[in-house]
A tleap script that builds the chain and sets N, CA, C and O, in Angstrom:
source leaprc.protein.ff14SB
mol = sequence {
  NGLN GLU SER ASP MET LEU GLU PRO LEU SER
  GLU ARG GLU LEU GLU VAL ARG LYS LEU LEU
  ARG SER GLU LEU SER GLY PRO GLU ILE ALA
  GLN GLN LEU ILE VAL SER LEU HIE THR LEU
  ARG THR HIE THR ASN ASN ILE TYR ASN LYS
  LEU GLY VAL ASN ASN ARG ARG ALA ALA VAL
  ARG ARG ALA GLU GLU LEU ASP LEU CLEU
}
set mol.1.N position { 19.588 142.065 138.654 }
set mol.1.CA position { 19.703 142.454 140.042 }
set mol.1.C position { 18.444 142.090 140.801 }
set mol.1.O position { 17.375 141.909 140.218 }
set mol.2.N position { 18.587 141.988 142.097 }
set mol.2.CA position { 17.463 141.574 142.935 }
set mol.2.C position { 16.303 142.555 142.837 }
set mol.2.O position { 15.157 142.181 143.089 }
set mol.3.N position { 16.585 143.817 142.472 }
set mol.3.CA position { 15.516 144.803 142.329 }
set mol.3.C position { 14.574 144.464 141.180 }
set mol.3.O position { 13.480 145.023 141.101 }
set mol.4.N position { 14.977 143.555 140.283 }
set mol.4.CA position { 14.120 143.112 139.183 }
set mol.4.C position { 13.020 142.173 139.668 }
set mol.4.O position { 12.101 141.859 138.912 }
set mol.5.N position { 13.101 141.727 140.904 }
set mol.5.CA position { 12.118 140.799 141.465 }
set mol.5.C position { 11.007 141.598 142.133 }
set mol.5.O position { 11.225 142.723 142.583 }
set mol.6.N position { 9.818 141.010 142.194 }
set mol.6.CA position { 8.707 141.677 142.860 }
set mol.6.C position { 8.955 141.810 144.349 }
set mol.6.O position { 8.636 142.833 144.955 }
set mol.7.N position { 9.526 140.770 144.932 }
set mol.7.CA position { 9.794 140.745 146.369 }
set mol.7.C position { 11.144 140.073 146.586 }
set mol.7.O position { 11.405 139.022 146.000 }
set mol.8.N position { 12.013 140.659 147.422 }
set mol.8.CA position { 13.325 140.036 147.640 }
set mol.8.C position { 13.209 138.707 148.379 }
set mol.8.O position { 12.241 138.460 149.098 }
set mol.9.N position { 14.205 137.867 148.189 }
set mol.9.CA position { 14.251 136.585 148.884 }
set mol.9.C position { 14.604 136.805 150.346 }
set mol.9.O position { 15.430 137.656 150.675 }
set mol.10.N position { 13.973 136.030 151.220 }
set mol.10.CA position { 14.293 136.079 152.645 }
set mol.10.C position { 15.657 135.430 152.875 }
set mol.10.O position { 16.208 134.793 151.977 }
set mol.11.N position { 16.189 135.594 154.067 }
set mol.11.CA position { 17.484 134.980 154.387 }
set mol.11.C position { 17.428 133.467 154.201 }
set mol.11.O position { 18.351 132.877 153.640 }
set mol.12.N position { 16.360 132.841 154.664 }
set mol.12.CA position { 16.234 131.388 154.546 }
set mol.12.C position { 16.100 130.988 153.081 }
set mol.12.O position { 16.680 129.990 152.654 }
set mol.13.N position { 15.342 131.758 152.314 }
set mol.13.CA position { 15.209 131.471 150.883 }
set mol.13.C position { 16.551 131.599 150.173 }
set mol.13.O position { 16.832 130.850 149.237 }
set mol.14.N position { 17.375 132.534 150.607 }
set mol.14.CA position { 18.718 132.664 150.030 }
set mol.14.C position { 19.544 131.415 150.322 }
set mol.14.O position { 20.290 130.948 149.461 }
set mol.15.N position { 19.415 130.873 151.533 }
set mol.15.CA position { 20.113 129.624 151.877 }
set mol.15.C position { 19.635 128.479 150.992 }
set mol.15.O position { 20.439 127.719 150.452 }
set mol.16.N position { 18.318 128.366 150.851 }
set mol.16.CA position { 17.744 127.300 150.025 }
set mol.16.C position { 18.200 127.469 148.589 }
set mol.16.O position { 18.576 126.494 147.938 }
set mol.17.N position { 18.171 128.685 148.091 }
set mol.17.CA position { 18.576 128.966 146.716 }
set mol.17.C position { 19.988 128.474 146.432 }
set mol.17.O position { 20.245 127.898 145.374 }
set mol.18.N position { 20.896 128.696 147.361 }
set mol.18.CA position { 22.275 128.225 147.183 }
set mol.18.C position { 22.326 126.707 147.086 }
set mol.18.O position { 23.074 126.158 146.277 }
set mol.19.N position { 21.535 126.031 147.907 }
set mol.19.CA position { 21.543 124.569 147.900 }
set mol.19.C position { 20.826 123.988 146.685 }
set mol.19.O position { 21.124 122.869 146.268 }
set mol.20.N position { 19.886 124.735 146.115 }
set mol.20.CA position { 19.210 124.257 144.903 }
set mol.20.C position { 20.201 124.100 143.753 }
set mol.20.O position { 19.996 123.293 142.846 }
set mol.21.N position { 21.253 124.866 143.804 }
set mol.21.CA position { 22.279 124.809 142.758 }
set mol.21.C position { 23.116 123.536 142.865 }
set mol.21.O position { 23.749 123.121 141.895 }
set mol.22.N position { 23.117 122.928 144.029 }
set mol.22.CA position { 23.923 121.730 144.265 }
set mol.22.C position { 23.255 120.504 143.660 }
set mol.22.O position { 22.148 120.576 143.127 }
set mol.23.N position { 23.939 119.400 143.751 }
set mol.23.CA position { 23.414 118.122 143.264 }
set mol.23.C position { 22.562 117.416 144.318 }
set mol.23.O position { 22.084 116.306 144.083 }
set mol.24.N position { 22.370 118.044 145.470 }
set mol.24.CA position { 21.593 117.427 146.544 }
set mol.24.C position { 20.129 117.292 146.144 }
set mol.24.O position { 19.584 118.150 145.449 }
set mol.25.N position { 19.507 116.225 146.581 }
set mol.25.CA position { 18.073 116.030 146.357 }
set mol.25.C position { 17.293 116.891 147.350 }
set mol.25.O position { 17.862 117.423 148.304 }
set mol.26.N position { 16.000 117.021 147.118 }
set mol.26.CA position { 15.151 117.763 148.042 }
set mol.26.C position { 15.246 117.247 149.469 }
set mol.26.O position { 15.461 118.036 150.390 }
set mol.27.N position { 15.089 115.925 149.681 }
set mol.27.CA position { 15.213 115.408 151.047 }
set mol.27.C position { 16.592 115.673 151.665 }
set mol.27.O position { 16.692 115.911 152.868 }
set mol.28.N position { 17.641 115.633 150.860 }
set mol.28.CA position { 18.988 115.902 151.380 }
set mol.28.C position { 19.138 117.369 151.771 }
set mol.28.O position { 19.770 117.685 152.779 }
set mol.29.N position { 18.559 118.260 150.978 }
set mol.29.CA position { 18.597 119.687 151.318 }
set mol.29.C position { 17.820 119.928 152.609 }
set mol.29.O position { 18.286 120.650 153.490 }
set mol.30.N position { 16.643 119.327 152.722 }
set mol.30.CA position { 15.833 119.478 153.938 }
set mol.30.C position { 16.609 118.996 155.160 }
set mol.30.O position { 16.600 119.644 156.207 }
set mol.31.N position { 17.275 117.862 155.019 }
set mol.31.CA position { 18.055 117.319 156.135 }
set mol.31.C position { 19.196 118.262 156.504 }
set mol.31.O position { 19.456 118.483 157.686 }
set mol.32.N position { 19.873 118.814 155.512 }
set mol.32.CA position { 20.984 119.722 155.782 }
set mol.32.C position { 20.505 120.988 156.488 }
set mol.32.O position { 21.199 121.516 157.357 }
set mol.33.N position { 19.326 121.474 156.120 }
set mol.33.CA position { 18.780 122.688 156.727 }
set mol.33.C position { 18.021 122.412 158.026 }
set mol.33.O position { 17.595 123.332 158.723 }
set mol.34.N position { 17.863 121.116 158.333 }
set mol.34.CA position { 17.125 120.680 159.524 }
set mol.34.C position { 15.688 121.209 159.483 }
set mol.34.O position { 15.202 121.815 160.438 }
set mol.35.N position { 15.026 120.961 158.353 }
set mol.35.CA position { 13.615 121.304 158.191 }
set mol.35.C position { 12.908 120.106 157.567 }
set mol.35.O position { 13.554 119.199 157.043 }
set mol.36.N position { 11.592 120.110 157.627 }
set mol.36.CA position { 10.832 119.034 156.983 }
set mol.36.C position { 10.839 119.246 155.470 }
set mol.36.O position { 11.104 120.345 154.982 }
set mol.37.N position { 10.546 118.188 154.750 }
set mol.37.CA position { 10.458 118.290 153.298 }
set mol.37.C position { 9.339 119.259 152.912 }
set mol.37.O position { 9.463 119.996 151.934 }
set mol.38.N position { 8.257 119.257 153.673 }
set mol.38.CA position { 7.150 120.193 153.415 }
set mol.38.C position { 7.629 121.644 153.529 }
set mol.38.O position { 7.300 122.477 152.684 }
set mol.39.N position { 8.404 121.942 154.573 }
set mol.39.CA position { 8.933 123.292 154.759 }
set mol.39.C position { 9.863 123.662 153.615 }
set mol.39.O position { 9.811 124.782 153.105 }
set mol.40.N position { 10.711 122.730 153.212 }
set mol.40.CA position { 11.607 122.994 152.080 }
set mol.40.C position { 10.797 123.305 150.828 }
set mol.40.O position { 11.124 124.233 150.089 }
set mol.41.N position { 9.744 122.534 150.590 }
set mol.41.CA position { 8.908 122.771 149.402 }
set mol.41.C position { 8.246 124.147 149.464 }
set mol.41.O position { 8.104 124.815 148.440 }
set mol.42.N position { 7.844 124.568 150.656 }
set mol.42.CA position { 7.263 125.903 150.817 }
set mol.42.C position { 8.285 126.967 150.444 }
set mol.42.O position { 7.973 127.889 149.691 }
set mol.43.N position { 9.504 126.849 150.964 }
set mol.43.CA position { 10.561 127.810 150.626 }
set mol.43.C position { 10.842 127.786 149.125 }
set mol.43.O position { 10.980 128.833 148.493 }
set mol.44.N position { 10.924 126.589 148.566 }
set mol.44.CA position { 11.222 126.447 147.142 }
set mol.44.C position { 10.121 127.082 146.297 }
set mol.44.O position { 10.415 127.791 145.335 }
set mol.45.N position { 8.871 126.840 146.640 }
set mol.45.CA position { 7.762 127.451 145.896 }
set mol.45.C position { 7.780 128.968 146.014 }
set mol.45.O position { 7.480 129.667 145.046 }
set mol.46.N position { 8.129 129.484 147.193 }
set mol.46.CA position { 8.248 130.934 147.362 }
set mol.46.C position { 9.343 131.491 146.459 }
set mol.46.O position { 9.170 132.540 145.837 }
set mol.47.N position { 10.468 130.787 146.390 }
set mol.47.CA position { 11.570 131.206 145.518 }
set mol.47.C position { 11.105 131.208 144.069 }
set mol.47.O position { 11.329 132.179 143.346 }
set mol.48.N position { 10.464 130.137 143.644 }
set mol.48.CA position { 9.978 130.047 142.262 }
set mol.48.C position { 9.045 131.215 141.949 }
set mol.48.O position { 9.170 131.847 140.899 }
set mol.49.N position { 8.120 131.501 142.850 }
set mol.49.CA position { 7.178 132.606 142.630 }
set mol.49.C position { 7.895 133.941 142.528 }
set mol.49.O position { 7.581 134.753 141.657 }
set mol.50.N position { 8.849 134.171 143.406 }
set mol.50.CA position { 9.566 135.442 143.403 }
set mol.50.C position { 10.459 135.597 142.177 }
set mol.50.O position { 10.672 136.711 141.698 }
set mol.51.N position { 10.976 134.490 141.673 }
set mol.51.CA position { 11.836 134.544 140.489 }
set mol.51.C position { 11.034 134.410 139.192 }
set mol.51.O position { 11.579 134.608 138.107 }
set mol.52.N position { 9.763 134.080 139.294 }
set mol.52.CA position { 8.925 133.935 138.115 }
set mol.52.C position { 9.240 132.691 137.303 }
set mol.52.O position { 9.187 132.716 136.073 }
set mol.53.N position { 9.573 131.591 137.996 }
set mol.53.CA position { 9.907 130.328 137.332 }
set mol.53.C position { 9.064 129.206 137.942 }
set mol.53.O position { 8.325 129.419 138.903 }
set mol.54.N position { 9.191 127.997 137.360 }
set mol.54.CA position { 8.391 126.896 137.902 }
set mol.54.C position { 9.170 125.602 138.089 }
set mol.54.O position { 8.575 124.540 138.274 }
set mol.55.N position { 10.508 125.685 138.041 }
set mol.55.CA position { 11.299 124.486 138.326 }
set mol.55.C position { 12.691 124.876 138.802 }
set mol.55.O position { 13.117 126.025 138.688 }
set mol.56.N position { 13.380 123.882 139.337 }
set mol.56.CA position { 14.687 124.095 139.959 }
set mol.56.C position { 15.716 124.641 138.974 }
set mol.56.O position { 16.423 125.602 139.278 }
set mol.57.N position { 15.799 124.032 137.802 }
set mol.57.CA position { 16.788 124.472 136.807 }
set mol.57.C position { 16.552 125.924 136.397 }
set mol.57.O position { 17.498 126.706 136.295 }
set mol.58.N position { 15.296 126.281 136.163 }
set mol.58.CA position { 14.968 127.657 135.788 }
set mol.58.C position { 15.269 128.619 136.935 }
set mol.58.O position { 15.698 129.748 136.700 }
set mol.59.N position { 15.048 128.182 138.166 }
set mol.59.CA position { 15.344 129.026 139.328 }
set mol.59.C position { 16.836 129.312 139.419 }
set mol.59.O position { 17.242 130.445 139.679 }
set mol.60.N position { 17.651 128.283 139.205 }
set mol.60.CA position { 19.106 128.467 139.244 }
set mol.60.C position { 19.533 129.417 138.131 }
set mol.60.O position { 20.332 130.327 138.357 }
set mol.61.N position { 19.001 129.205 136.933 }
set mol.61.CA position { 19.358 130.060 135.790 }
set mol.61.C position { 18.946 131.507 136.054 }
set mol.61.O position { 19.725 132.427 135.805 }
set mol.62.N position { 17.724 131.716 136.557 }
set mol.62.CA position { 17.236 133.072 136.829 }
set mol.62.C position { 18.054 133.728 137.939 }
set mol.62.O position { 18.366 134.915 137.855 }
set mol.63.N position { 18.399 132.980 138.962 }
set mol.63.CA position { 19.222 133.520 140.049 }
set mol.63.C position { 20.589 133.939 139.518 }
set mol.63.O position { 21.133 134.958 139.944 }
set mol.64.N position { 21.145 133.163 138.590 }
set mol.64.CA position { 22.423 133.539 137.974 }
set mol.64.C position { 22.268 134.839 137.189 }
set mol.64.O position { 23.128 135.716 137.265 }
set mol.65.N position { 21.175 134.965 136.437 }
set mol.65.CA position { 20.918 136.188 135.669 }
set mol.65.C position { 20.831 137.406 136.582 }
set mol.65.O position { 21.257 138.500 136.212 }
set mol.66.N position { 20.278 137.209 137.769 }
set mol.66.CA position { 20.101 138.303 138.729 }
set mol.66.C position { 21.295 138.456 139.672 }
set mol.66.O position { 21.257 139.255 140.607 }
set mol.67.N position { 22.355 137.684 139.419 }
set mol.67.CA position { 23.548 137.694 140.288 }
set mol.67.C position { 23.210 137.374 141.736 }
set mol.67.O position { 23.731 137.999 142.659 }
set mol.68.N position { 22.330 136.391 141.926 }
set mol.68.CA position { 21.929 135.993 143.278 }
set mol.68.C position { 22.641 134.738 143.750 }
set mol.68.O position { 22.369 134.258 144.851 }
set mol.69.N position { 23.545 134.195 142.947 }
set mol.69.CA position { 24.231 132.964 143.352 }
set mol.69.C position { 25.644 133.254 143.792 }
set mol.69.O position { 26.375 132.338 144.168 }
savepdb mol mol.pdb
quit
């Protein structure tokens, strides 16, 4: 559950998290969200920190464990 995290994901981070599960590349996700790649990386790093992971695959797996997907 999300209560297992130190800090809950923001609304935007929840949007990014859903797209991380897709086959879209980082630039494609940024384009879909209408943000810069730098902004996407900031959101992604925040998600990784909050989930206690360091890559996209681990973030998706951890989000599934926490029922966040």
